[in-house]
C-alpha positions as CSV (number, residue, x, y, z in Angstrom):
1,M,9.4,0.0,-43.5
2,D,11.1,-3.3,-43.1
3,A,10.4,-6.3,-45.3
4,R,8.2,-8.2,-42.9
5,T,5.9,-5.2,-42.3
6,R,5.7,-4.6,-46.1
7,I,4.8,-8.2,-46.8
8,S,2.1,-8.0,-44.2
9,A,0.7,-4.9,-45.8
10,I,0.8,-6.4,-49.3
11,A,-1.1,-9.5,-48.0
12,R,-3.8,-7.2,-46.5
13,V,-4.1,-5.4,-49.8
14,I,-4.5,-8.7,-51.7
15,G,-7.0,-9.9,-49.2
16,A,-9.1,-6.7,-49.6
17,A,-8.9,-7.0,-53.4
18,L,-10.3,-10.5,-53.2
19,L,-13.1,-9.3,-51.0
20,V,-14.2,-6.7,-53.6
21,A,-13.9,-8.9,-56.6
22,D,-17.7,-9.5,-56.5
23,A,-18.3,-5.8,-56.5
24,Y,-15.9,-5.4,-59.5
25,L,-17.9,-7.9,-61.5
26,A,-21.0,-5.9,-60.8
27,A,-19.2,-2.7,-61.8
28,C,-18.4,-4.2,-65.2
29,L,-22.1,-4.0,-66.0
30,D,-22.0,-0.2,-65.3
31,T,-22.2,2.1,-68.3
32,R,-19.5,4.6,-67.2
33,P,-16.4,5.1,-69.3
34,L,-13.4,2.8,-68.5
35,I,-11.3,5.8,-67.4
36,R,-13.7,6.5,-64.5
37,R,-13.5,3.0,-63.3
38,A,-9.7,3.2,-63.5
39,E,-9.7,6.4,-61.4
40,G,-12.0,4.9,-58.8
41,G,-9.7,1.8,-58.7
42,A,-6.6,3.9,-58.2
43,R,-8.3,5.9,-55.4
44,W,-9.4,2.6,-53.7
45,L,-6.0,1.1,-54.1
46,G,-4.3,4.1,-52.6
47,R,-6.7,4.2,-49.6
48,T,-6.4,0.5,-49.1
49,W,-2.6,0.5,-49.3
50,R,-2.3,3.4,-46.7
51,R,-4.7,1.7,-44.4
52,A,-3.0,-1.7,-44.7
53,A,0.4,-0.2,-44.2
54,A,-0.7,1.7,-41.1
55,D,-2.4,-1.5,-39.7
56,A,0.8,-3.5,-40.3
57,R,2.9,-0.8,-38.6
58,I,0.6,-0.8,-35.6
59,R,0.6,-4.6,-35.4
60,R,4.4,-4.7,-35.6
61,H,5.4,-1.7,-33.4
62,G,2.3,-0.9,-31.3
63,P,0.0,2.1,-31.3
64,G,2.4,4.3,-29.3
65,R,5.2,4.5,-31.8
66,G,6.3,8.1,-32.2
67,V,4.5,9.4,-29.2
68,I,6.6,11.4,-26.7
69,A,5.4,11.3,-23.2
70,V,6.2,14.2,-20.9
71,T,5.9,13.9,-17.1
72,I,5.8,17.1,-15.0
73,N,6.7,16.6,-11.3
74,R,6.3,19.3,-8.7
75,P,9.4,20.2,-6.7
76,T,9.6,18.4,-3.4
77,R,10.7,19.9,-0.1
78,P,14.3,19.0,0.9
79,T,14.5,16.4,3.6
80,C,17.1,16.1,6.3
81,T,19.2,12.9,5.8
82,D,21.4,13.2,8.9
83,D,20.5,13.1,12.6
84,K,20.3,16.9,13.1
85,E,17.0,18.6,13.2
86,I,16.3,21.4,10.8
87,D,16.2,24.8,12.6
88,T,13.0,26.5,11.6
89,D,14.0,29.8,13.3
90,G,17.1,30.3,11.1
91,H,19.5,30.0,14.1
């Protein structure tokens, strides 16, 4: 991943973190152990990073990167390019 795409992904992660700051403050009032919050935070950070990196790649390179397109054409009948006519009787 190039630097520009990586910076874009990091900016999206920071933006997502700011959006959930309010939810984090509410979670601080929760009675679960701190390790459970850390595990949840690590899961969220991993999902957010993967989503942000994928979005940054799609914005940079387009949705079709890595897709191989295959076109199958049926064989065509040979055409006569000179002035002679094709003899259909085989003579």
